[in-house]
C-alpha positions in Angstrom: -22.4 -2.0 9.2 -20.8 -1.2 12.4 -20.5 2.5 12.6 -17.1 3.9 14.0 -17.4 5.3 17.4 -14.9 8.7 18.5 -11.7 6.5 19.0 -12.3 5.0 15.7 -13.1 8.1 13.9 -9.7 9.5 15.6 -7.4 6.7 14.4 -8.7 7.0 11.0 -8.2 10.4 10.8 -4.8 9.9 11.9 -4.0 7.0 9.9 -5.1 8.9 7.0 -2.9 11.9 7.4 0.2 9.3 7.9 -0.6 7.5 5.0 -1.2 10.8 2.7 2.7 11.5 3.3 4.2 8.6 2.1 4.3 9.8 -1.4 5.5 13.4 -0.7 8.1 11.9 1.4 9.4 9.7 -1.0 9.6 12.3 -3.7 11.4 15.1 -1.2 13.7 12.2 -0.4 17.3 12.9 -1.7 18.1 9.4 -2.0 17.7 5.9 -4.1 14.1 4.9 -4.7 15.1 1.6 -3.9 17.2 2.5 -1.1 14.4 4.5 0.0 12.1 1.0 0.0 14.9 -0.8 2.0 15.3 1.5 4.7 11.6 1.8 5.2 10.9 -1.8 5.9 14.4 -2.7 7.6 13.4 0.4 10.0 10.2 -0.7 10.8 11.4 -4.7 11.0 14.1 -3.6 13.9 11.1 -1.1 15.9 8.8 -3.9 15.7 11.4 -7.0 16.1 12.2 -6.4 19.7 8.3 -6.0 20.3 7.2 -9.8 18.7 10.5 -11.8 20.3 8.9 -10.1 24.0 4.8 -10.8 23.1 5.1 -13.1 20.6 7.9 -15.7 20.9 5.5 -19.2 20.1 3.9 -17.4 17.3 7.6 -16.5 15.8 8.7 -19.4 15.9 5.4 -20.9 14.1 5.9 -18.1 11.6 9.6 -19.4 10.6 9.2 -23.1 10.6 5.8 -23.7 10.1 3.5 -24.3 7.3 2.5 -20.7 7.5 6.0 -19.6 6.6 6.2 -20.4 3.1 2.8 -18.0 2.8 4.8 -15.5 4.7 7.7 -15.7 2.5 5.0 -15.3 -0.6 3.8 -12.3 1.1 6.9 -10.4 2.1 8.5 -11.3 -1.7 5.2 -9.6 -3.1 5.6 -6.6 -0.6 9.0 -5.9 -1.8 7.9 -5.9 -5.6 5.3 -3.6 -4.5 7.6 -1.1 -2.7 9.9 -1.9 -5.3 7.5 -0.6 -7.9 5.7 1.7 -6.3 8.7 4.2 -4.4 10.0 4.4 -7.9 7.0 5.8 -9.3 6.6 8.6 -7.0 10.1 10.1 -8.2 8.6 9.4 -12.4 5.3 10.8 -12.1 3.3 13.1 -10.1 2.4 12.3 -6.5 -1.1 12.5 -7.0 -1.0 10.2 -9.9 1.4 7.5 -8.7 -0.7 7.2 -5.4 -4.0 7.1 -7.5 -2.8 4.5 -9.9 -1.4 2.5 -6.6 -4.9 2.8 -4.8 -6.0 0.6 -7.7 -5.1 -2.6 -5.1 -8.7 -3.5 -4.5 -9.7 -4.1 -8.0 -6.7 -6.5 -8.5 -7.6 -8.2 -5.2 -11.0 -8.5 -7.0 -9.9 -10.3 -9.8 -7.6 -12.5 -7.7 -10.5 -13.5 -5.2 -12.2 -14.6 -9.1 -9.6 -16.7 -10.1 -9.6 -18.3 -6.2 -13.6 -19.3 -7.5 -15.0 -16.7 -5.2 -18.2 -15.1 -7.5 -18.0 -11.3 -7.7 -21.3 -9.1 -7.8 -22.3 -7.6 -10.5 -21.0 -4.0 -9.4 -17.6 -5.0 -8.5 -17.4 -5.8 -12.4 -18.9 -2.4 -12.8 -16.2 -0.7 -10.6 -13.3 -2.6 -12.1 -14.1 -1.4 -15.4 -14.5 2.1 -14.2 -11.3 1.9 -12.4 -9.6 1.0 -16.0 -10.7 2.7 -18.0 -9.8 5.9 -15.6 -6.2 4.0 -15.3 -5.9 4.2 -19.3 -7.1 7.7 -19.4 -4.8 9.0 -16.7 -2.0 7.1 -18.0 -2.6 8.5 -21.8 -2.9 11.7 -20.1 0.7 11.1 -19.3 2.1 10.4 -22.6 1.7 14.6 -23.2 3.9 14.9 -20.4 6.9 12.5 -21.0 7.9 9.0 -21.7 9.4 9.1 -18.1 5.7 10.0 -16.6 4.3 7.1 -18.5 7.0 4.6 -16.7 6.1 5.9 -13.1 2.4 5.4 -14.4 3.2 1.6 -15.3 5.1 1.1 -11.8 2.6 2.6 -9.7 -0.3 0.3 -11.2 2.6 -2.7 -10.8 2.9 -1.7 -7.0 -0.9 -1.9 -6.8 -1.1 -5.3 -8.5 1.8 -6.6 -6.1 0.0 -5.2 -3.1 -3.1 -7.2 -4.2 -1.0 -10.3 -4.1 0.8 -9.5 -0.8 -2.8 -8.8 0.7 -3.8 -12.2 -0.8 -1.2 -14.1 0.7 -1.2 -12.8 3.7 -5.1 -13.3 4.3 -4.6 -16.5 5.0 -1.8 -16.2 7.6 -3.5 -13.2 9.4 -6.4 -15.5 10.8 -4.9 -17.1 13.2 -1.6 -14.5 13.9 -1.3 -11.0 15.5 -0.3 -7.8 13.4 2.5 -7.9 14.8 4.1 -11.2 14.4 2.9 -11.1 11.2 4.0 -8.0 10.1 7.6 -8.6 11.5 8.3 -11.2 9.7 6.6 -10.2 6.2 8.9 -7.1 6.3 11.8 -9.1 7.4 11.4 -11.0 4.4 10.8 -7.7 2.2 13.9 -6.5 3.5 15.8 -9.1 2.9 14.6 -9.4 -0.9 14.9 -5.6 -1.2 18.6 -5.4 0.2 19.6 -8.2 -2.2 18.1 -5.8 -5.7 19.9 -3.2 -4.3 23.5 -4.9 -3.7 23.2 -6.2 -7.1 22.0 -2.9 -8.8 25.0 -1.5 -6.7 22.1 1.0 -5.0 24.3 3.0 -2.3 22.6 2.8 0.9 24.1 5.4 2.8 25.6 8.6 2.3 22.9 11.0 1.9 21.9 14.6 2.9 20.4 14.6 6.5 17.4 15.9 5.1 16.9 12.5 3.0 17.4 10.5 6.4 14.9 12.8 8.2 12.9 11.9 5.4 13.1 8.2 5.6 12.7 8.6 9.4 9.4 10.2 8.6 8.3 7.3 6.7 9.0 5.1 9.3 7.2 6.4 12.1 4.4 7.9 9.8 3.0 5.7 7.2 4.7 2.5 7.7 4.2 2.2 11.6 1.6 4.8 12.6 -0.7 5.2 9.6 -1.1 1.6 9.2 -1.5 1.0 13.0 -4.2 3.2 13.1 -6.2 1.6 10.7 -5.3 -1.8 11.9 -6.9 -0.2 15.2 -9.9 0.9 13.9 -11.0 -2.7 12.2 -11.7 -3.6 16.0 -14.6 -0.8 16.2 -15.5 -0.3 12.1 -15.8 -2.5 9.3 -13.2 -2.9 7.0 -15.3 -1.6 4.1 -15.6 1.6 6.2 -11.4 1.5 6.7 -11.1 0.7 3.0 -13.1 3.6 1.8 -10.7 6.1 4.2 -7.6 4.4 2.6 -8.8 6.6 -0.8 -8.3 9.6 0.8 -4.8 9.0 0.7 -5.1 10.2 -2.9 -6.4 13.8 -2.0 -4.5 13.9 1.2 -1.0 13.0 -0.8 -2.3 15.1 -3.8 -2.7 18.4 -1.5 0.9 17.7 0.8 2.0 17.5 -3.2 1.0 20.7 -4.2 1.6 22.8 -0.9 5.4 21.3 0.3 6.0 20.3 -3.4 4.5 22.4 -6.0 3.1 19.2 -7.6 0.1 18.3 -9.6 -1.0 16.0 -12.0 -1.5 17.5 -15.8 -5.0 19.0 -16.1 -5.7 16.1 -19.0 -5.4 13.5 -16.1 -7.7 14.4 -13.5 -10.5 13.1 -15.2 -8.8 10.0 -15.4 -7.8 9.5 -11.6 -11.4 11.0 -10.8 -13.2 7.9 -12.8 -10.6 5.8 -11.3 -11.1 7.0 -7.7 -14.5 6.4 -8.4 -14.3 2.8 -9.9 -12.1 1.8 -7.0 -14.9 3.2 -4.1 -17.5 0.8 -6.3 -15.6 -2.0 -6.1 -14.8 -1.7 -2.1 -18.3 -1.0 -1.5 -19.8 -4.0 -3.5 -17.2 -6.2 -2.1 -18.2 -5.2 1.6 -21.7 -6.8 1.0 -20.7 -10.2 -0.1 -23.1 -12.8 -0.6 -24.2 -15.3 1.9 -21.1 -17.6 2.9 -18.5 -15.8 0.9 -15.7 -14.6 2.2 -13.8 -11.0 1.4 -10.3 -10.3 1.9 -8.6 -7.8 4.2 -5.9 -6.2 4.5 -3.3 -7.7 6.4 -2.9 -3.9 8.2 
């Protein structure tokens, strides 16, 4: 397993800071949750599109008209479901709890791989059991807080499931396409789905205070472009397993920012469940990072 060099370590550090700011910025922004999800993807797609058109025109045509197009559409719809569930969850429960529960994505990714006929190591099943038990414990603890907090917990878990579907759908496409080309089309599809949902639900897409627009802009620059881009860069110099484990640092990072900036902390009874959940996810990632010979593990499309 390759060890990350100094450049990769720096990229991972920047990436962790970027993604850790996501949940606190969402909680802070005085705008509807679905509108935040829409603008985050729309602005990111708008920023990437000129680059993709200039550097990857043939790839874009293939993604829009070729066989890979349908899979890309599925990935975009799943990404819309991910943001459509997780962003509202941050408004309903604590930043730390929402971030930890959506981090169960590798668990659902493992179950999808099993459904596709891939054999999971025993350690992966043990990690899945730990993570599920931790999620149940954390959600049960929120029953003592409010029904709203429990609804937020369930939405965060749904966001993790949708994120796993997004990764699974994009894995095949990413084998033959660049990050820029794939994410441009995927974010575009995601934007189309979210704007349709916002219009049907009569969600206000404008008229927010300046602070809300600043938070949305920070979401685009930080978590959406800089955070994930740095993780994608690090994949050239570090193993996918190392990068996946670094993603887990988003949970304490978001909790720290949420505490210092918003004064938010999960209920004390939820902490043991969150610790158990993160331990389980780490076990799953490490187990799936050492597959049997010939077995391919999935990677995040970045």
